C-alpha positions in Angstrom: 148.0 310.9 304.8 146.3 309.8 301.6 144.6 306.4 301.4 143.7 304.4 298.4 140.4 302.6 298.4 139.3 299.6 296.2 135.7 299.8 294.9 134.3 296.6 293.5 131.1 295.3 292.0 130.3 298.7 290.4 127.9 299.0 287.6 129.4 299.0 284.1 127.7 302.3 283.5 129.2 304.0 286.6 131.5 306.8 285.6 134.6 308.2 287.4 132.5 311.4 288.1 129.8 309.2 289.8 132.4 307.7 292.1 133.9 311.0 292.9 130.5 312.4 293.8 129.8 309.4 296.0 133.1 309.6 298.0 133.2 313.4 298.2 130.5 313.2 300.9 133.2 311.9 303.2 136.2 314.1 302.3 138.6 315.4 299.6 139.0 312.9 296.7 142.5 313.1 295.1 141.9 310.7 292.2 139.4 308.2 290.8 140.3 305.5 288.4 137.8 302.9 286.9 139.7 300.0 285.4 138.7 299.3 281.8 139.4 296.4 279.4 142.0 297.5 276.9 140.4 295.7 274.0 136.8 296.7 274.5 137.3 299.9 276.5 134.5 298.7 278.8 134.6 298.9 282.6 135.8 295.8 284.4 133.4 296.6 287.3 136.0 297.9 289.7 138.1 300.9 290.4 140.1 302.9 292.9 139.5 306.1 294.8 142.3 307.9 296.5 141.3 310.2 299.4 143.4 312.9 301.0 142.6 312.1 304.7 142.9 308.6 306.1 140.1 309.0 308.6 137.8 310.3 305.9 138.7 307.3 303.8 138.0 304.9 306.8 134.6 306.6 307.2 133.8 306.2 303.5 134.8 302.5 303.7 132.6 301.7 306.7 129.6 303.7 305.4 129.7 302.6 301.7 130.7 298.9 301.9 127.7 296.9 300.9 125.6 299.9 299.9 123.6 300.1 296.7 125.0 302.2 293.9 124.0 302.0 290.3 121.7 299.1 291.0 124.5 297.0 292.6 125.8 296.5 296.1 129.3 297.8 296.0 132.3 296.4 297.8 134.5 299.0 299.4 137.8 298.4 301.3 141.3 299.6 301.6 143.3 298.8 298.5 146.2 296.4 298.9 149.6 297.0 297.4 149.9 295.3 294.1 152.4 292.5 294.1 155.0 292.4 291.3 154.2 289.9 288.6 156.4 286.9 288.3 157.5 285.6 284.9 157.2 281.8 284.8 159.2 281.1 281.7 
């Protein structure tokens, strides 16, 4: 079963291809998405990787969390479901 992974503290110069190459060492990567600011189109320093196999994703999380990538120690953990926004009008 596929698993979505949060990747934080990534370098602003890291590309989606860079993340794909990093995570492919552990298994099949289904998608990579680096979150960008809609006004500046610059990376916000975090993104998401979806991996095909849950055990491969768990291995990637345990091996890559805290490791250096692009000059920064990245944070890697299982992505949490996004809660719906509440309008406080």
